[in-house]
N, C-alpha and C positions, 0 to 999 in steps of 0.2 A: 305151426312147426314142423312138425311130424311129415306135412304134404311137401314144406319147403325142402326139408332133408331126401324125401325121396326123388324128389325132382333132380337135384343136385347129383346125386347118385347115380338115376338113369340118363343126365346128359355130360356128366364127365368121359364116359369112354367114346364118346361120338366126337370128339376134339379130334381136331389134324392140326398138325405144326402147318401142314402147306394152306393153312384155309384161309380165306381173304378175311380180313378185320370184319368181326360181329357185331352188327348193332340190334338194337330193336325200337322198331318203327310203332305206334300205337295214332291211332286215329281215333278223335273224340270228340261227341258232340255234345253241348251242355246242354243241361235239361233248363227248359223256359226260363230266361230272365236270369239265368245263372253263369253267364259266360265271365262277366267281369269277375265275380266272386272265384270261379275256375284260375282262372288269371292268377288272379291274388293268391291262392293255394300253392299256386307253382313258383310264383313269384317269390313267398317267402319260404318255400323250401329250399330254394337253389346254395344257401349258406348248410344245409345240412347235406347234400353232397359234396361241399367244398369238406367239411369236417371228417365227414367219412373216405374221403380220398377217391372219391368217383367225379366221372367229369360230369359239367353240367348237360343234359342234353341240347340240342338244338331246336329250336321250335319257333313256328309258325303259327298266322292266323291267319283264317282261311278269306278270302275276300269276293271268288265266287265261282262256280263251278259245282263240286263234289257237294255230300250233304255234311261233312266233318267241320269244325269248328277250330279245332287248335291238330296241329301233327306235330309229334314229339320223335327225335331221331336219338336215340340213349346210347352214347357208346361203352361196347362190354369187352371189349379186343378177343375174348371169346369164354366158352362157357366155362371151361375148369380155372380161366385165372378169375373170374367174375365172381364164383360161387366158393372161391378160397372160404374154409372157413371161419378165417381171420378177418378177410373180406367183410362176410356176412357177418359178425360180430359185432368188427366198425362200422359198420351200417345202423344196426340195430341202437348200439351207444349212439352216434350222432345224433339219431333221431328222437329219443329219449332224454339227450340231454338237451335237445333244444324245445322240450314236453309237450311233441307233438310223435309218440311209438307210432311204430309202423302200422299194425291194427285200428289205430284212430282217424291215422293219414288217411288210408283205405277206407274208411266210413266216410268221412268228409267226402271225399272223393266219388262215391258214391251215389250220395246226397245231390251233388251238383251236376250229376253225368247220366245224358239220356242213354246214350249207344257209345260204344267202344270196343275196336278192335284192336289186336296185338300183332305183329308177325316180325320175327328173328329174321334177319337177313344179313348174308354177305354182301361187303363193299368195298370202295376204295380204300386206301391207307388213313388210319385218321388224321394227318398231318395232309393231307391234300383235300378232306372233306373240311378240316379247321381253314386252308386257306381259301375255298371256295365260298365257304360260307363267309370270311370277312370283308364287313363291307356293304354286304349282299341287305336289302332293303325288299326285295320284291322277288317271287317264285314263282315257279310255275313246274307242277309237279303232275305225273302223268303215272297211271297205274293201271297194270294189264295181267289178263286173266288169259294165257296163249291157248289156241287150238291145241287138242290133243297130239304129242309127239312135236309140237314146234314151239320151245322154249330154249332150245338152242339157237336157235335162226332167229328169235325173236331178238334173242342178245346180239347176235350181229347184226343184227337191222340196227342195234342201239349205238353199237360200236361205228356203224358208216353214218348214221347220222351226224355223230362225233366228227368225224373226218370231214362232212361234208361242212359242219358247223367251223369246225380249225379253219380252215383253207376261208370260209367268209370273214375271220377273224370275229367269230360271234361266239361267247361262252359256250363250253361244253357243258353236257349234263355228266351229274353223277349218278350212275349206275349201282342198282342193289336188286341181289337175286336171293327167293327165297329160299327158306333154312329151315322154317318150320314154322308153324302159326295158321293164320287167316288165309285163302285159297290164293290170294296175286303172287301169280311170278315172279313178277318183278318191276318195280317202279322207278323212275328217273326224277333227280329232283337240277332243274336252271335256276343258275342263282344270277341276281340281277341288281345292279344300284337300285333302280328305280322301274317304274312304270315305262319313263320315257326310253330309259335302256333298253327294256324288253323289247319297245315297238320301234327301235330303229331299224328292226330288219326289215320293215318297210320299204327304207329308204338304198335299199342292193338292189342294182340292176339286175334286170330279167337275162340279161344274156352271164351277168357273172354269176347265179344260183345255177344256172343250166351247167354251168363249165365246170362247177364246183362238185353238183349231184352227178355227174358222170363220172368223176375223177374219186367219187367217195364209191361207184360200183353200182348207181342205182340207174334207170333208163334215162331217167330226167326228172326234175326239179320237180316237176308236176306230177310224176308217179311216184313219189317220196311217199304218201300218204295210202294210195292204194297199195301200194306193195306193202304195207303195215298193216293193212285192214287181211290181208292172207293170210295172218300169222295170228290173229288174236279173234278172241270169242267174245271179249270185252275189254274195254276200257273208260277210265274215268279220268278226267281235264281239271287241274284247279288251280287256278290264281291265288297267289297268296300272300303274307305281307311280317317282315318282322313283328315281333311282340316288342311294346315300346314300354 
C-alpha cells in the first residue's frame, strides 16, 4: 500500500490537461498449460471493474506472431483521475466484496503467468477506441522501437499509413505512443471483423494502391515497408483474435 501511495504522488504532478487519453497496455505470456485458466481469471474479474467504476479492459488473444498470449488495454484517462484516493478505495472495496482482494488476485496472476510487460501509453480518445473495437474479431498489432531521434518521424509514418488506408477504404490503425514503462516507443492496432476482412487488401488493384501511397506522401506502394525500416531498430507483428 505504501508503494502504491508513493507511486500516486510521483505521477500526479506529470499529468497534463492537454495530454491524450491514457491507457495501460499489458502483454502476457501464460505459464505452460495455464492460458485458459488465465482467461477465466480475467473473465471472472470483469464485474469487479464494473463495481469499481473502472472501464473493462479491451483484450485479445494471440493467433500468430509475437511471444505473448494475451494483450490488455486498460483505459485510465489520466494518472490523476485513475489514482484519485476515492477511486483507489472503491477499487479495493469492489475486489474485497467479490471475494478476491487485490493482493490475492495478484498472487493468482503470478501463478498463471510466465512473462509479462506493461507500458503506459497515450492514445486516441476513448470513444474512438470503443468505436473501432466494436464488432472487431480480428486484430493486427505492430509494436515498434524507434531508432534514436526517430520517434516523431515514426509517428508521422504511421499517420501516413493511415492516410493510405483511408484512401483505400481500409480500416485505419489506432496509434499509441510511449509515456512510461516498457521500452516500446509506439504500437498500432488494426481492428477487423474477421480474418477475411483483414485479407481483403489482397484484392485491391496495384494501380489503386500506388495512387493511394503517393497521395499519402510515400514514394510508392512498394516503398512503404522500406521507408518504415529506416526509422526502427525493432518491430514485432502479431495477429490476434477477440477473446470469447
